[in-house]
N, C-alpha and C positions, 0 to 999 in steps of 0.2 A: 779743319776742325778738329778740337783733341776730342778722345774721345770721352776723358774722364769730368771733362766740363758739361759735358750729356745724359743728364739724370731724367731715367723715365716719367712720365703724367701720371702719376698715382690718382685716381679717382677715387673720392673717401664713400663709402656706401655706409649704409646703415646696418648696423648685423641686428638691432631692433626686429624683432616677428608683429606680425599685428597681432597676435594675442595677446605678447607682452605690451604694445600700447595700450589694448586696451583693457587690462590690469592696471595701468598704474593710471588711468584713465576712472575706473572705477573707485578704485583706493581715494585718488584726490577728489571722488564728489562723498564719498563716505566719510575724509576725514573733515570735511565740511558742510554734515548734516542737514542744522539746520539752514544755512542758506540754497543748499539742493532742494529739499521740499519745500522752499516760498518758491521759489523757481517752477519749479512742477506745478505749482497750485495756479503758475497763471497758464501752464497748456491744458491744464484738467477743466478748467473752467470753458477754457475755447473751445474744446474736442468737445465736451460735454453741448456744450449750445451748438455748436452748429449738428451736432445729429440730434436732438432733441429739437431746435429748430424747424426742421429737413423734418423730420416726423409728423411735425404740429401741421406745416407747411403741407405734405402730403396727403396726411389724415384729413386735413380740412377739408382739399381739392376732393379726396377721393366720397366723401360725406356730400357734398354738394354734389359731385355728379349721378351720385346716388339716389340722392334726390328727385333730382330735373330728368334722370330715367326716369324713375319709376312712375313719374307724372305720363312718361312714353313723349317719344321724340316727334314724334306722327300725329303730333293734332295741327288744328288751326280753334284759335282763340276767336271768336268773334262778339267783341261789344258794343253797346248800343249806346249812341254821340251825347254828348254833356247837355246837362241841361247848364240854364243859365239863369239867376233869381236874383234880383236887383243888381245886374249887372256884372254880376262874380258868378264866373262859370265855375259850374261843379263838375264831383270825378265822372270817368268814364263810364257810362251806364246808367248815369242818371237819371237821363231825358227817354221816356215810350216809340224808340223809334226803329227797334227789331217787335218784331209779333212772329208767333208759335207757327203762322203760316209760309214766313218768312225761312226757318230752321226747315220743315218739312222740304218747299222746294229747294230748300240743299243739297237735302237726301235726293232726291228723287232726279235734279239737272243738272249735282256735278259728277263731274267721272272723275275716278278714281276712290270718292267716298265710301266707305265702311257701316261708320255712323255717326248718328247725329244725335245731341243730349240737347237739348232746351233747360233753362233754368230760369229763374228769379232770384235774385238775393236781397237777404235784410237783415237787421239786427230789432228783435225785439227781446221784451221780459218772458221769459221762462220761470215758470214756477210749478217745486215739487214738494207737497209737504212743507217744510219751514225754510224752504230757499229757494230766495226771489237772484237768480240771475238773470244778466243782461249779453244776450246770444246772438251767436250769426245764424240764422235761417235760408236752409238752403232749397228753392221748390224747384225738384228736379222728375225726370221724367223712366223708365226703365231705363233708359240704355247709358246712363248714366255710370254704372259700377265697369262696365263694359270701355267706355270710350275716357275712366278718367285710372281707369285700373285699381280702384278700393271697391273690395267685395264684403259683405258683414260675415265677422266672426262666430256669431253668435246670430240666433234669429233668421230675417229673410230683411231683402229686400223690395218693391210695390210689386204689385201684378199690375199688367196692362187697367185691365176691371177695375180695380180699386183709383188707377189714375186716372179712367174713364168717370166713373162715380163722383172723384173726386172725397176719398176715403178719409174722412182724422184721424192720420194713420205719423209716427214718428221713428224712425231708425238714428239711435244716437250714435257721433266719437266718440269714441272711448274715454276722451277726457269727459265732454258733455256729461256722458256715463258718471262718472267720477266724481264732477262737481254737484251733479243732479241727486243721483242715487245712492250714490256711495262707492267708494274704489271697490271692482270687482264684485256690485251690488248684479242679480239673475232683474232680467229687465219682465219674464214673468210674468203677465198681467198688469205690468205697472198703465201708469198714467200721468201724462205733464200736461200745467194749461201753457198756452200758446198766446199771449195776447185774450185773457180768459176763453178762449176755447179748449178742448179739451179733447186730446190726441194721444191713441192707444201707441203702448210704445212698440213695435215689435222685433226687433234687433239691436244690434253692435257691431259698427264696419270695425276694418281690423288696421290696428292701430301703422299710421304714414311717416308723422313725424312732421315738425313743419316746414315749409318749403317757399318763398320768398315772405310775403307783407300777410300768405292765412297759414293757418294751424286745419290740417279735414278731420285732425284730432277733435278740435271743441266746436266742428259745427253741428249743426240738427235737419236731415231730411227730411221734407213731409212731399206728396203728390201736388206737382206743378197746376193744378189746377187748382187745388183745395189751398193751396199760398193765394191762387191769384182772386179767389170769388171768396177769400178768407179774412186773410191780410193784410192785403196790400190792395184792391181792388183793381182791375182792369181799366186805364183811362190813353186808349189804347180806339181811335175812331173804326181803326180796322180790321181787328185779331183780337186774340190772344196777345196781351203785353207781356214781353221778356226781357230779363238787361243780359240775356248772352244766348252763346250758342259756342258749343264746343262740337269742333270735327273731326270725326279719326281717321285719317288715310289710310289707305292700302298698305302704302311702302311708303316711310320720309322721301324716295325719292321724285316724289308726287308731291311732295307738297306745295312746291310754287306753282304749280300747273292750278293746282285747285287752291288755291289762292289766288289766281287771276280770274276760275271760273268765278267765283263764290265773289269777288269783288263788281267786278260786272253784273252778273246777278239780281244783285241787292238795287247798285245803279240802274237798275232797271226798274224793278220793283220798287224802289223808292223815286219815283222822277227823276236822277241827279244825274246832269250834264254835266262833265267836265268842261267840255268845251263852252259853255254861258255862264263857266266861274263858281260854277255851284260847287260847293263843297264836302262832303263826304260824312254823310249822318253816324258815322258805325266803326269802327277801328280794329282793323285783323291783326291780330300777335302769332306768328309764326313760332314755333317752341323750340325746332331745331333753330333758329334765328338766336334762341333765350341761349339758349344749354351751350351755344357756341361760344357766345360774348360771357360767357358765366366762365367755362373753365376757361378762358383764356386769360380772362382776370383774376381768376384762383392762381393760374402757374406764374403769372407776372406777380402775384401775391409770396409764393413760394422763393421766388427765386429773387427778391426783394428780402426776404427776411434772413434765408443765407450766404446774403451780403452780408447784409447786418452780423451776423452770429461770426462770419469770415474773421471781421474787424477785431471781435474776441482772440481769436487765434492770433494774429498778425500783432496783438498788445502782446501777446505772451511770447512770443516771439523776440520781440524787440529787449523784453524782462532778461530773456536768455543773453543777448547781446547787452545787455548790459554786465549783466553779472560777470559773466567770463572775459571783459574788460576790463573788473576790476579784481578778479581772478590772477592773471597779466602782471600786471601791475604788483598784486602782492609776490605773486610766485620769481620774480624778475632776479633774485640770486640765486634759485633751482635751476629756473632754463639757462644762467647763465654757468652754471657749475656742468650743468647738462652740454654743452656746448662744447664745456672745456674739454671733457674727457672723451670728446667726440661723437655726439650726439649730430645729426643731419636738422638739417631745415626742417624737410621733410618728415623728418622723424617727430619733430615739434608739431610742425603743422598739424603731421595727423594727429597724433594725441590733444590737442587740445579740439581740433575742429570731430573726435568723438566721444569728447565729454558735452560738447554741445547738443551734438544728434541721441546719447544717454538720454539727457535731462528732458530731448521733448520725445521719447520714442517709452520713455516710464511714465512720462505725464499723459503718454494718450492710452497708454494700457492702466494704470496704478487706477483702482479705484473705478473702474471700467463696468465694475457694473450695475453701479448709480443711471450712467446716460442708458437703457432702457430701461430700468424703473422711476427715472426721472419722466421719459417720455410715458410710461403706462399713467401716471399720474397726472398728468396732462390727459393725456387720450381720456383717463374717470369723469374728470373735473368739470371737458369742455363736453364731455359725450359726443366723440366722433371716431371713429377706426382707428386703430393704433399702426401706422407703417411705417418701421424701419425697413430703407429694401437696402441692400450688402455695398450696392453704389456710397450712399451716403457714407456707410462704413468707411471702405475705401477711400474716400475723396478726406471724408479725416485726418485717415492715419498717411497717406501720400502727403496731406496737408503740414502736417506737422513734424513729419519727415524734412521736406522743402522748406520748410520754415527755423527749424533743427539747425543743420546745416547753412542754411545760407546767414542766421546771425551771429554763425560761432565762424565765417571765413574773416571776418577784420581784426579781431581777437586773434585767431591764428598764424593769420597773415604778421600780426604785429609781433606777437610773442616768435615766430620763427627766422622774425626779422630783428631782433635783439644783437646787440655785439656783444662776443661774451665777456670784453673784457671788462667795459661801460653799465653788464648786468650785474660782474664781477664788483663793480664799486660800488654802488648801491647799497643804499640801508635797507 
């Protein structure tokens, strides 16, 4: 074969550097400033939603865990059974099925128990000067502050002598103090009326915040013996009737054993035999199980809201893809000219990918200061801790980059595959 007919195959190599591609991408975006800004807006909204919602979810979870942990994860709550009236079952604790003697037996016979606190609970009218409010009254003993991890902020709690003597004394929750006496008022020498009975106020409990259905800050505490004698009336034939018992165990790993022993002890004392189909006249609540359940629920909620926020980010990515497709159509002649003078498919592909990624990254960083501000405002509005974790920011940036890259792939491939001759013919 004649060597003159053998021409070497020359590989077409792009001479356009990455810096030049980046500059051309920035110039193209600058020439369409309004369209670029509107496209970025979708990314800004999406990434802000991801970080803000993540902060809200984690903050709510943290607040829930803090409030539950403040109650103690080593507590058993024993509630009296439910009374029936006219065939209607009332709430747990409405029947007089527990006694003070039951609480004393648990303290003495159940292994691993650190402290036990018996209590009565009832709503009553409370009067101070011109204020007349319906409030929840808790009758309890001297162990209550340690068992429930709540102590007087000012003043003091009852002594054993005062409980034994059924003294008419009251310790107010901070919210109860503000509603009755006035915000931040001193309780020294103050007296309140509970169902017509005069009680000396001797202290104010520390602020705890809402915990489930009940807010300890709104409660009023009086001696159990006084409440049994004056407000409730003892309707138990076997001893001093109570609504419930708090059992503080020495360590959390002893909770299950303590629950088992407490159940069997109360069954024996109340003459309950499961083999004879007898039903328990009490209910035991394990605080560790409650904390675990609520924490799991809170985590599930956080994952759900993050998924919803991610959808907003995906919508922003669709906006990028749409605008890049429009850009390819509008710049058909430009692409044809560039390919005619030697631009390779990879150079065209790289430019359009660069434009998509630039929009995504700039949208992530533009107005970025709004992200913590939005989260902070949300935290203040809903009264929960502000939690902006580094992984949520990295997740947001990573998602933004990935979505920008993905959104630019199809438009960039369409641009790279344009035939230069057909592109130059187009209007």
